[in-house]
Every structure is written in C-alpha cells, then in structure tokens.
C-alpha positions in Angstrom: 12.2 -17.6 -12.7 9.0 -16.3 -11.1 5.8 -16.1 -13.1 4.0 -12.8 -12.9 0.3 -12.9 -12.4 -1.6 -10.4 -14.7 -4.5 -8.8 -12.8 -6.7 -7.5 -15.6 -10.1 -7.5 -14.0 -12.2 -4.4 -14.5 -15.2 -3.5 -12.2 -13.3 -5.7 -9.7 -12.1 -5.2 -6.2 -8.8 -6.5 -4.9 -7.2 -7.0 -1.4 -3.6 -5.8 -2.1 -0.5 -6.1 0.0 3.0 -5.0 -0.6 6.0 -5.1 1.7 9.3 -3.3 2.2 12.5 -5.1 1.3 13.5 -7.6 3.9 10.5 -6.4 6.0 12.5 -3.3 7.0 10.4 -0.6 8.7 11.2 1.8 5.8 7.8 3.5 5.8 8.1 4.6 9.5 11.9 5.2 9.3 11.3 7.6 6.4 7.9 9.0 7.7 6.6 8.3 4.3 2.9 8.0 5.1 2.0 11.1 3.2 3.3 9.5 0.0 0.6 6.9 0.3 -2.1 9.7 0.6 -0.6 11.4 -2.5 -0.9 8.1 -4.4 -4.5 7.9 -3.2 -5.1 11.4 -4.7 -3.7 10.1 -8.0 -5.9 7.0 -7.8 -8.9 9.3 -7.6 -7.9 11.0 -10.9 -8.1 7.6 -12.7 -11.4 6.7 -10.9 -9.8 3.9 -8.8 -11.6 3.6 -5.5 -9.9 2.9 -2.2 -12.4 1.1 0.1 -10.0 0.7 3.0 -6.3 0.7 3.9 -3.7 0.4 6.6 -0.2 1.7 6.3 2.1 -0.3 8.6 5.7 0.6 9.4 7.0 -2.1 6.8 4.0 -3.1 4.7 0.7 -1.9 3.3 -2.7 -3.3 2.9 -5.6 -1.9 0.8 -8.9 -2.8 -0.7 -8.9 -1.2 -4.2 -11.8 -1.2 -6.8 -10.9 -0.8 -10.5 -13.9 0.5 -12.4 -15.0 -0.9 -15.8 -13.7 2.2 -17.6 -10.2 2.4 -16.1 -7.3 2.4 -18.6 -4.8 0.7 -16.2 -4.8 -2.7 -14.7 -4.0 -3.6 -11.1 -0.3 -4.5 -12.0 0.2 -1.1 -13.5 -1.6 0.8 -10.7 0.4 -1.0 -7.8 3.7 -0.8 -9.8 3.4 2.9 -10.3 2.3 3.4 -6.7 5.3 1.4 -5.3 7.7 3.4 -7.6 6.2 6.8 -6.5 6.3 5.8 -2.8 9.8 4.4 -3.2 11.1 7.7 -4.4 9.4 9.5 -1.5 11.0 7.0 1.0 14.5 7.5 -0.4 13.9 11.4 -0.5 12.9 11.3 3.1 15.7 9.0 4.2 18.1 11.4 2.5 16.5 14.4 4.1 16.9 12.8 7.5 20.5 11.7 6.8 19.8 7.9 7.3 23.0 7.1 5.5 23.4 3.5 6.8 19.9 2.6 5.6 20.4 4.2 2.3 23.7 2.4 1.8 22.2 -0.9 2.6 19.3 -0.3 0.2 21.8 0.7 -2.6 23.9 -2.4 -2.0 20.8 -4.6 -2.2 20.0 -3.7 -5.8 21.1 -6.2 -8.4 23.2 -5.4 -11.4 20.1 -5.8 -13.6 18.1 -3.4 -11.5 20.9 -0.8 -11.5 21.1 -1.2 -15.4 17.4 -0.3 -15.4 18.1 2.8 -13.3 17.0 1.5 -10.0 19.4 2.8 -7.2 17.8 1.4 -4.1 15.8 -1.6 -3.2 12.8 -0.4 -1.3 10.0 -2.9 -1.8 9.9 -6.6 -2.4 9.6 -7.1 -6.2 6.1 -8.6 -6.2 2.9 -7.8 -4.4 -0.1 -9.9 -3.3 -3.5 -9.4 -4.7 -6.6 -11.4 -4.0 -9.8 -10.7 -6.0 -12.8 -9.9 -3.8 -15.6 -12.3 -4.7 -18.3 -11.2 -2.2 -19.3 -8.5 0.3 -18.6 -10.9 3.1 -15.0 -11.5 1.8 -14.6 -7.7 1.5 -15.8 -7.2 5.0 -13.5 -9.9 6.4 -10.4 -8.5 4.7 -11.3 -4.9 5.9 -11.6 -6.2 9.5 -8.3 -8.1 9.2 -6.3 -5.2 7.9 -7.9 -2.7 10.4 -6.9 -4.8 13.3 -3.3 -5.4 12.0 -1.8 -2.6 14.1 -3.0 -4.4 17.2 -2.0 -8.0 16.1 1.1 -10.1 16.8 4.3 -8.2 17.4 2.8 -4.8 16.5 0.9 -3.5 19.5 1.1 -0.1 17.8 -2.2 1.1 19.5 -4.6 -0.4 22.1 -7.6 0.5 20.0 -7.3 -0.3 16.3 -9.7 2.6 15.4 -7.1 5.1 16.8 -4.3 3.9 14.5 -3.7 7.2 12.4 -2.7 5.5 9.2 -5.8 3.5 8.6 -9.4 3.7 7.4 -10.7 2.0 10.5 -11.9 5.2 12.2 -13.8 6.1 9.1 -15.8 2.8 9.3 -16.0 2.5 13.0 -16.6 6.1 14.1 -17.7 7.8 10.8 -14.6 9.9 11.0 -13.9 12.0 7.8 -11.5 10.4 5.4 -11.3 12.0 1.9 -9.5 9.0 0.4 -12.1 6.4 1.1 -15.1 5.4 -0.9 -17.5 3.6 1.4 -17.9 0.1 -0.1 -21.4 -0.2 1.6 -22.7 2.4 -0.9 -21.6 0.3 -3.9 -22.0 -3.4 -2.7 
C-alpha cells in the first residue's frame, strides 16, 4: 500500500506534476487544454497563484503558490483539479467519438474505483510535488518546464517560447497571460 504525502504548507510554493494514465496523450487526444485554464480561473477564486505552467500532451507541470489564508491544501487543490480536468477529457473524447480510447479507460478502472463512482482511468493516482525552497530553485524549475516541449522525444516546437500551452512566452517575451502571477514581483 502506498503512503500518501500530505502537503499542508501555507505561504508555500510547489513544483507540481501530474500525468495521464499509462502516459497516454489524453490531453491532446481530447483537446482538453481549456480545462486547465478553467481550473486556473478557479484557483484565482481561492487566491492560489500560478507562477508558471506547461500543459503537455500527456502530463502537466506547474509552479503553484498557496497563500497563508488558503482554506485548501495542495492535495485538495490538485485532486480537485485532476477530477475536473478528467471530466473534461472524458466529455471531449465522447464528443469526438473516440470510443476505443474511452473503452480502454473504462476497462482500466478497478472494482474499488468503480464502487466509488469512477468510470474511467484518466490520470495516474498520485502526483509529484516538490516544495520550492529558494528563488533559484523556482527559476530552475520554471526553465525546466518551459523547455519541456523541445526536450527529448517531444520536439513540439523549435522555440519553446512559441509553445501555446505554456507560460514561457509570458516570461521571455512579456506576452499577456491572465493566469500567471509573476513570481519576480513576490520573491
């Protein structure tokens, strides 16, 4: 049995990653990028700040800051986000009639998950979170995630600032991005 880590820090920033089940490219298959932006809108309502993000075809990275007066911890914030985004992914897959993918995700749920009402396995159960301990660490993580679309097998764009599902253009070219709080104004 896995042990869940409780991330209860307030006035704390985290580098967060979560991944689609079996690394399937469900985000791109479902064209679910807008679901992340809707989640970012929700985060604003609870005063959680997004310092940076990249939405890849099969995983997501973000730098998230939880203020001192936030009523939710990181586990709740990410779990709610994953659930909301999973619903959007399934709805879009249904809309685009991607029956084979939907059937595979349905068959991947365990009896226990089905008993809890889960119909499809969209994301890996856990997520990764690393507490940001310094501005140098934050900057390093931001650089890593922004360059992710050009790294390894991806080659999604030649210039990482041109990847449309990222905050890189905001930081590198001062492009408008309503979801980002510039960490340099806080740290």
